[in-house]
N, C-alpha and C positions, 0 to 999 in steps of 0.2 A: 153122648160127646164123643167127638174125634177130636183128637190131639196130634200135630205133628212138630216132633222135636227136632229142630233144625240146629246144625252145627256152628251157630255163631251168625250174627246179624247181617254178615254179607250176602247170605244167602236169601234173607228175607224178602227183598223186593222182586228178583226174579221167581221166586216160590210165588207170590202172589199174582203174578201176571200169568202163572199156569192155569189158574182156576181150579185148584183143587180144594176140595170141600172139608173143612174142619178149621180148628182154631191153632193158632201157631205157639208153641212153646220155644224159646231161646236159650239154648245152652251155651251159657258165656264164660264158662270153666276152663281151665288148663291143668287138670288132675294130674297130667304127666309129670307136672313138675311141683316142687314144695312140699308143704308139710300136709299129709292126708291122714293123721291121726286123730283120737278124739273118741271116748267111751260112748258118746251119745252124739246124736245128729246136731244139736244145738252146739255140743262143744267142738264138734268138726267144722261147722259154718264159721264159728268164731276165730278157729286157728286159721281156717284159709282166708277169712278177711283180715286177718294179722298178717297172714303171708303176702297178699296182695296190697295191701298197704306199704309192707316193708320195701318189697321187691319192684313193685310197680307204680308206687305212690296213688293206690286207689284209696278210695273213702270207705272205709267200714261200713257206714248207714247204707250208702249207695249198693255197696256190695250185697247186703242184706236185702234190699230192695230189688235188685236188676237180677241178681244171679240166685241167691238160697230161695226167696218165696217163688220164684219163676219156676225152679226145679221142684218144689214141694208139691206145685200142682200135679206131681205123677203118683202123688202118696196117696193110698186108699181108695183107688178107684174102683167103680161098679162093674157087675158083668154086661152092662149095656156100654160101657165105654170101650174107645179104641186108641190104641196109641200107636203112631207110627215113627221109627227110631231112625232118622235120616243121619246116619253117620257114614263117614269114610274108611278105608281099609288101614290106615296107617295107625301107628300106636296112639298117638295124641287122641284122635277120635275114638278109638276103640276104649281107651281108659274111660273117657267120657260115658261112652254107651254102657259099659260094664257097670258104672256107678248109676245109671238110669236104671237098669235092670234090677239092681239091688233095691233102689225105692219102689220099683214097680212090683216086685215079687210078692208081695203079702197082699196086693189087691186082687181084683177078678178080671180085669181087663183083657182085651184081646190085643196081642202085641205084634206088630209086624216090624220087618228090617226092610228099610229101603237103603239101596245101595246105588253108586256110580256105574253106570254101565257103557260098555264098550271100547274101555279105557285099553290103549295099546300097553303091552309089558313095559316100556320105558315111561308110561305116564301113571301107571297104576295107584301111584301114591299121591296123585295130583287132586283126585276126588271130583267134586261137584262143579268146582270153579269155571271151569270152561261150557258148561252146559245151559243151554237157554231154556225157555218155557218147556216147548215142544219135548226136550229132552228129560226135563224133571219129570213131566207128564208120564213118560214113557218108563222110566225109573218107578214111579209109584205103582203103574201098571202091572210091573213085573216083580212086586214087592213079595218077601217071604214071611210066614207066619211063624213066631217063635213056639216051639212046643214048651210044656212046664219044663222039659229037663234042658232045653236051650235057656231059659230064663234062670233056672237054679244054676246052672253053669256060669253064665255071664256073673250072676252074684259071687260064685267062688273065685272067679277070674279078678274080681275087685278087689274081694279080700285078701288074695294071694299078692296081689300088686301092692296095695297099701301096706303089706306086711313084709315087702320084699323077700317074699318066700319063693326063692329060685327053683326048688324042688316041686313045689306044687305047680307053679306055672308051666315047669317042663312036663308034668304028669298030664296038667289039664291041655296042654297045646297038640295032644293027641286026640282030643274030643273032634267029633266029626259031623258037621252040620252045614246045610246051605247057609243058615244065618251068619256062620262064623269063617268065611274064606279068608286063607292067608293066616290063620290061626297060630300055626307053627312059627312062622317068621316074625309076626308079632309077640309073641311069647318068649321068643328067644331074644328080640330087641329088649323086652322088658325086664328079663332077669339080668341083662348087662347093662341098664341104664345109669347105674351109679358111676360106669368105669367107661365104657365105649364111646359115647359121644364126647367126652373130653379127650378121649385118646385119638380119635378121629381130627378135632379142631388141633391138639397138639403136633400131629404129623402134618396138617396141611400148614401149620405155621412154620414148621421145618422146612417144608418145601418151598416157602416164599410167599406164602398166602396171608399177609400180615394186615391188610384192610378188609374191612368186613366185606364191601361191594364184591370184593373179589373171592372172598373165604366163602362166603354164604353160598352161593350157586354150588360150588365145589361139595360142600358140605351136604348139600342136597341130594347130589348124585350119588355120594357114598352112603349117606344115611338117610335116605328118604323115608323107610320106613319108621321112624320116629316121628315124623310129621311136624318137627320143629319149625314154629317160624322166626321171625327176625329177633324178636325179643330174647327167645330162649337161646339162640346162638350167640346172640351179644354177651348174654350172661355167663356163657361157657367161654367166650374169648377173654373176657375179664378175669376169669377165675384161672385159666391156665396159664 
């Protein structure tokens, strides 16, 4: 079985036109924000469902069906299976990828990283959004295989992030692998996630960016590494 883990529903249609063999798993999470605690996976899902219900008016049952059960397809895969993780470079996507690696690590599947290609330095945090079917096929052809050490490091990154362990994130940021480009920048952002995004929003408000439509693009320019979407920035504006 070949699985392609896509970073959201927005990529599914274009991916399907690329005629790449395999089944799609959609990652519909935003683990970069909200409660990521829980001693068991079931408890973790319950707390995520509760967070989504409170902050985004989501339905807990739909969360279990469309998010939790979808990602649990990555657990217990065999040596005949293959997983392709289509994740972008910014923290939003990286945290989701780290979590997926944590789910995968006790299985035996071959795991590959598929990343956006040919982005200019100014667009590196924008990901797959502007790519067409041929571009996605090229990204797949250039995929990189995760080593066992890469997968274990991804799992450690996830646990360091969920525990808000800045020292461990700093240590892991020195890990070098083609599967983890921009790791240093992303880990630095992860270590400051409780303060830096709010500081940037506060600074922008002081500079006169009061309306969301004006503040959001400026936030993206200054804090693109976080990969926050409109919902996350709206929450920051409400809190600051």
